[in-house]
Structure formats: C-alpha cells, structure tokens
TORVO-967540 format. One record per atom (N, C-alpha, C): atom name; y, z, x. Coordinates in Angstrom, 1 decimal, decimal comma. Atoms other than C-alpha are relative to their C-alpha. Layout:
REM TORVO-967540
    a       c2       c3       c1
   CA        Y        Z        X
...
//
This chain:
REM TORVO-967540
    a       c2       c3       c1
    N      0,3      1,2     -0,8
   CA      7,5      5,3    -16,6
    C     -1,2      0,3      1,0
    N      1,1     -0,3     -0,9
   CA      5,1      7,1    -14,2
    C     -1,3      0,0     -0,7
    N      1,3      0,0      0,8
   CA      2,5      7,4    -17,0
    C     -0,5     -1,5     -0,1
    N      0,4      1,4      0,1
   CA      2,6      3,6    -17,3
    C     -0,6     -0,5      1,3
    N      0,5      0,4     -1,3
   CA      2,1      3,1    -13,6
    C     -1,4      0,6      0,3
    N      1,3     -0,7     -0,2
   CA     -0,8      5,6    -13,5
    C     -1,1     -0,8     -0,9
    N      1,0      0,7      0,9
   CA     -2,5      3,8    -16,5
    C     -0,3     -1,4      0,6
    N      0,3      1,3     -0,6
   CA     -2,0      0,4    -14,8
    C     -0,8      0,1      1,2
    N      0,8     -0,2     -1,2
   CA     -3,4      1,7    -11,6
    C     -1,5      0,2     -0,3
    N      1,4     -0,3      0,5
   CA     -6,5      3,1    -13,4
    C     -0,7     -1,2     -0,5
    N      0,6      1,2      0,5
   CA     -7,1     -0,1    -15,3
    C     -0,3     -1,0      1,1
    N      0,2      0,9     -1,1
   CA     -6,7     -2,2    -12,2
    C     -1,2      0,4      0,9
    N      1,1     -0,5     -0,8
   CA     -9,1      0,0    -10,2
    C     -1,3     -0,2     -0,8
    N      1,2      0,2      0,8
   CA    -11,6     -0,1    -13,1
    C     -0,5     -1,5      0,0
    N      0,4      1,4      0,0
   CA    -11,5     -3,9    -13,3
    C     -0,5     -0,4      1,3
    N      0,5      0,3     -1,3
   CA    -11,9     -4,2     -9,6
    C     -1,4      0,5      0,3
    N      1,3     -0,6     -0,2
   CA    -14,9     -1,9     -9,5
    C     -1,1     -0,6     -0,9
    N      0,9      0,7      0,9
   CA    -16,5     -3,6    -12,5
    C     -0,3     -1,4      0,5
    N      0,1      1,3     -0,6
   CA    -15,9     -7,0    -10,9
    C     -0,9      0,0      1,2
    N      0,8      0,0     -1,2
   CA    -17,6     -5,9     -7,7
    C     -1,4      0,4     -0,3
    N      1,3     -0,4      0,3
   CA    -20,7     -4,7     -9,5
    C     -1,1     -1,1      0,3
    N      1,0      1,0     -0,3
   CA    -22,5     -8,1     -9,3
    C     -0,2     -0,2      1,5
    N      0,2      0,2     -1,4
   CA    -21,8     -8,4     -5,6
    C     -0,8      1,2      0,6
    N      0,7     -1,1     -0,5
   CA    -23,1     -4,9     -4,9
    C     -1,4      0,1     -0,5
    N      1,4     -0,1      0,6
   CA    -26,2     -5,5     -7,0
    C     -1,0     -0,7      0,8
    N      1,0      0,8     -0,8
   CA    -27,7     -8,0     -4,6
    C     -0,7      0,9      1,0
    N      0,8     -0,8     -1,0
   CA    -30,4     -6,7     -2,3
    C      0,2     -0,6      1,4
    N     -0,3      0,6     -1,3
   CA    -29,1     -7,3      1,2
    C     -1,0      0,3      1,0
    N      1,1     -0,4     -1,0
   CA    -32,1     -5,8      2,9
    C      0,2      1,4      0,5
    N     -0,1     -1,4     -0,5
   CA    -32,7     -2,5      4,6
    C      1,1      0,1      1,1
    N     -1,0     -0,3     -1,0
   CA    -30,0     -0,9      6,7
    C      1,4     -0,6     -0,2
    N     -1,3      0,5      0,3
   CA    -27,0     -2,6      5,0
    C      0,8      1,0     -0,8
    N     -0,8     -1,0      0,7
   CA    -24,2     -0,3      3,9
    C      1,4     -0,6     -0,1
    N     -1,3      0,6      0,3
   CA    -21,0     -1,7      2,2
    C      1,1      1,0     -0,3
    N     -1,0     -1,0      0,3
   CA    -19,2      1,6      1,7
    C      1,2     -0,1      0,9
    N     -1,2      0,1     -0,9
   CA    -17,0      1,1      4,8
    C      0,9     -1,1     -0,4
    N     -0,8      1,1      0,3
   CA    -15,9     -2,3      3,7
    C      0,8      0,3     -1,3
    N     -0,7     -0,3      1,2
   CA    -15,0     -1,1      0,2
    C      1,1      1,0      0,3
    N     -1,0     -1,0     -0,4
   CA    -13,2      1,9      1,7
    C      1,2     -0,6      0,7
    N     -1,1      0,7     -0,7
   CA    -11,2     -0,4      4,0
    C      0,8     -0,8     -0,9
    N     -0,8      0,8      1,0
   CA    -10,2     -2,6      1,1
    C      0,9      0,9     -0,8
    N     -0,8     -0,9      0,7
   CA     -9,0      0,4     -0,9
    C      1,1      0,6      0,8
    N     -1,0     -0,6     -0,9
   CA     -7,2      1,8      2,1
    C      1,1     -1,0      0,2
    N     -1,1      1,0     -0,1
   CA     -5,3     -1,5      2,6
    C      0,8     -0,1     -1,3
    N     -0,8      0,1      1,3
   CA     -4,4     -1,6     -1,1
    C      0,9      1,2     -0,1
    N     -0,9     -1,2      0,1
   CA     -3,1      2,0     -1,1
    C      1,1     -0,1      1,0
    N     -1,0      0,1     -1,0
   CA     -1,2      1,3      2,1
    C      1,1     -0,9     -0,5
    N     -1,0      0,9      0,5
   CA      0,6     -1,7      0,6
    C      0,7      0,4     -1,2
    N     -0,7     -0,6      1,2
   CA      1,3      0,0     -2,7
    C      1,0      1,1      0,4
    N     -0,9     -1,1     -0,5
   CA      2,8      3,0     -0,9
    C      1,2     -0,6      0,8
    N     -1,1      0,6     -0,7
   CA      4,9      0,8      1,3
    C      1,0     -0,7     -0,9
    N     -0,9      0,6      1,0
   CA      6,2     -1,1     -1,7
    C      0,8      1,0     -0,7
    N     -0,8     -1,1      0,6
   CA      7,2      2,1     -3,4
    C      1,0      0,6      0,9
    N     -0,9     -0,5     -1,0
   CA      8,8      3,4     -0,2
    C      1,2     -0,9      0,2
    N     -1,1      1,0     -0,2
   CA     10,8      0,2      0,3
    C      0,9      0,0     -1,2
    N     -0,8      0,0      1,2
   CA     11,9      0,3     -3,3
    C      0,9      1,2     -0,1
    N     -0,8     -1,2      0,0
   CA     13,1      3,9     -3,1
    C      1,1     -0,1      1,0
    N     -1,1      0,1     -1,1
   CA     15,0      3,3      0,2
    C      1,1     -1,0     -0,5
    N     -1,0      1,0      0,4
   CA     16,7      0,2     -1,2
    C      0,9      0,5     -1,2
    N     -0,7     -0,5      1,2
   CA     17,6      1,9     -4,5
    C      1,0      1,1      0,4
    N     -0,9     -1,0     -0,5
   CA     19,1      4,9     -2,7
    C      1,2     -0,5      0,8
    N     -1,0      0,6     -0,9
   CA     21,0      2,8     -0,2
    C      1,1     -0,7     -0,9
    N     -0,9      0,7      0,8
   CA     22,5      0,6     -2,9
    C      0,8      0,9     -0,9
    N     -0,8     -1,0      0,9
   CA     23,5      3,6     -5,1
    C      1,0      0,7      0,9
    N     -1,0     -0,7     -0,8
   CA     25,2      5,3     -2,2
    C      1,1     -1,0      0,5
    N     -1,0      1,0     -0,3
   CA     27,0      2,1     -1,2
    C      0,9     -0,3     -1,2
    N     -0,8      0,2      1,2
   CA     28,2      1,7     -4,8
    C      0,9      1,1     -0,2
    N     -0,9     -1,2      0,2
   CA     29,6      5,2     -4,9
    C      1,0      0,1      1,1
    N     -1,0     -0,1     -1,1
   CA     31,3      5,1     -1,5
    C     -0,1     -1,3      0,9
    N      0,1      1,3     -0,7
   CA     31,9      1,5     -0,3
    C      0,4      0,1      1,4
    N     -0,5     -0,1     -1,4
   CA     33,6      2,7      2,9
    C     -1,0      0,4      1,0
    N      1,1     -0,4     -1,0
   CA     30,4      4,0      4,4
    C     -1,2     -1,0     -0,1
    N      1,0      0,9      0,2
   CA     28,4      0,9      3,6
    C     -0,7     -0,4      1,3
    N      0,6      0,4     -1,4
   CA     27,9      0,0      7,3
    C     -0,9      1,1      0,5
    N      0,9     -1,1     -0,5
   CA     26,5      3,4      8,2
    C     -1,3      0,1     -0,9
    N      1,2     -0,1      0,9
   CA     24,2      3,5      5,1
    C     -0,9     -1,2      0,3
    N      0,8      1,2     -0,3
   CA     23,0     -0,1      5,9
    C     -0,8      0,2      1,3
    N      0,7     -0,2     -1,3
   CA     22,2      0,8      9,5
    C     -1,1      1,1     -0,2
    N      1,0     -1,1      0,2
   CA     20,3      4,0      8,4
    C     -1,2     -0,6     -0,8
    N      1,1      0,6      0,9
   CA     18,4      2,0      5,7
    C     -0,9     -0,9      0,9
    N      0,8      0,9     -0,9
   CA     17,3     -0,6      8,3
    C     -0,9      0,8      0,9
    N      0,8     -0,8     -0,9
   CA     16,1      2,1     10,7
    C     -1,2      0,6     -0,8
    N      1,1     -0,6      0,8
   CA     14,1      3,9      8,0
    C     -1,0     -1,0     -0,4
    N      1,0      1,1      0,4
   CA     12,6      0,6      6,7
    C     -0,8     -0,5      1,2
    N      0,8      0,4     -1,2
   CA     11,6     -0,3     10,3
    C     -1,1      1,0      0,3
    N      1,0     -1,0     -0,2
   CA      9,8      3,0     10,7
    C     -1,1     -0,1     -1,1
    N      1,0      0,1      1,1
   CA      8,1      2,6      7,3
    C     -0,9     -1,2      0,2
    N      0,8      1,2     -0,2
   CA      7,0     -0,9      8,2
    C     -0,9      0,2      1,2
    N      0,9     -0,2     -1,1
   CA      5,6      0,2     11,5
    C     -1,2      0,8     -0,4
    N      1,1     -0,8      0,4
   CA      3,5      2,9      9,9
    C     -0,9     -0,8     -0,9
    N      0,8      0,8      0,9
   CA      2,3      0,4      7,3
    C     -0,9     -1,0      0,8
    N      0,7      1,0     -0,9
   CA      1,3     -2,2     10,0
    C     -1,1      0,8      0,7
    N      1,1     -0,8     -0,7
   CA     -0,6      0,6     11,9
    C     -1,1      0,2     -0,9
    N      1,1     -0,3      1,0
   CA     -2,5      1,6      8,8
    C     -0,8     -1,2     -0,3
    N      0,7      1,2      0,4
   CA     -3,4     -2,0      7,9
    C     -0,8     -0,5      1,2
    N      0,8      0,5     -1,2
   CA     -4,5     -2,8     11,5
    C     -1,3      0,9      0,1
    N      1,2     -0,9     -0,1
   CA     -6,8      0,3     11,5
    C     -1,0     -0,4     -1,1
    N      1,0      0,4      1,1
   CA     -8,3     -0,7      8,1
    C     -0,7     -1,3      0,3
    N      0,6      1,3     -0,3
   CA     -8,8     -4,3      9,3
    C     -1,1      0,2      1,1
    N      1,0     -0,2     -1,1
   CA    -10,5     -3,1     12,6
    C     -1,3      0,6     -0,5
    N      1,2     -0,7      0,6
   CA    -12,8     -0,8     10,6
    C     -0,8     -1,0     -0,8
    N      0,8      1,0      0,8
   CA    -13,7     -3,6      8,2
    C     -0,7     -1,0      0,8
    N      0,6      1,0     -0,9
   CA    -14,5     -6,0     11,0
    C     -1,2      0,6      0,7
    N      1,1     -0,7     -0,6
   CA    -16,8     -3,4     12,6
    C     -1,1      0,4     -1,0
    N      1,0     -0,4      1,0
   CA    -18,6     -2,7      9,3
    C     -1,1     -1,0     -0,1
//
C-alpha cells in the first residue's frame, strides 16, 4: 500500500509542476522571484498531508486499543485527544509560518 501512496504522490506532484509551467513562463520583469511562493505552497501541502496521516494513525491505534480493552476506553480517549491537540497545534504553527512567508514573497 505504501508503494501506491508514493506513486500517487509522485503523479500529483508531476501534474502540479506541469500545470504551473505556463504560469512560470510569463516574463514578470526584472527582480521577480517566485521560488518562495512555490516553496510555501509545497510546505503547506506537506504539512496537511503529514497531519492527515498522523490523525489517521492516532485514531486507528486508539480504536484498536479500545476494541481490545473496552474498560480503558476513557483513558485512551483522553490520551488520544491530548495527542491530537498537540498535533493540531504543530500543524497550525507550520501553516501560519508558510502563509506569512508567502505573503512576504
């Protein structure tokens, strides 16, 4: 399954880069550099993909542990929410940094 994800990511990145070629082909004039904006877009995308994978793994592990031992469901649920909140905070921080960099570019 990991091989399918890697292939899908490579195809998606290729399509995005080929689709951006006409935009980058225009002559904006001297002193214009779009590398920062492209980098910020890729940073945001990687942040959101990583957060989605993290949330999926947290949820899967929590549900599996609750199914094996239903008596500790409350403790597992509290731990899952704490970890998800920390992951969400790191994700928002990364996205805010990327957005600030994109606006300054």
